[in-house]
N, C-alpha and C positions, 0 to 999 in steps of 0.2 A: 429502270429503263436505261437503254445503254446509250451509246454515244452517237449513234445515228438516229435513236427519237429527238434526242436533245437538241442536237443540230437542224432536224425538219420543224420543230418548234420554235426554234428559235428563228428562223429564216422565214417562217409561216406567219410568225409577229410581226417582222421587220417587213415584210411583202406587205403586209394587210394596211400596213401603217403609211407605207409608201404610196399603194394606192388609193387608201381614202385622202391622203394629203392630193396625189393627183386631181381623184375626182373634184374635189374641193376647190382648187386651181382652176383647172379646165372648166368649171360647172356647167357654162353655156352650151360648151360643145360637146359636153356630155348630154346635156338638153336635147340636142341636134339630133344628137347621133339617135337617143332614145329614140326621137318622132319618126327617125328613117328606119329606123327597124321594124316600129311598130307599122307603119307604110307597106314594106316589103314583105311584113308576115301577113300582111291583109291582103294583098295580091296573089301571094302564093297560096292563101288559103280559098281563096274566089275560083282562081284555075282547079285547086284539087277538089271542090266542090261542081266545079261544070263537068272533069272527067267525069266525075263520079255521079251525076247526073246524066251525061251523056249515056254511060254504061248501062245505067238504070234503066234508062229509054230504049236502047236496043234490046233488052228480053221482054 
């Protein structure tokens, strides 16, 4: 393994630990964010299904 691989591995481990700590500290905010993302995904999927249905009805 070369120096770049070792540096990437160490940086990845450090970022993984810091990210896990950040999620643990801000857990209520993370849960609220995930709920928002689920809502936005639902809206986008609904829009695409409406467009897809309209295209199928035209044919």
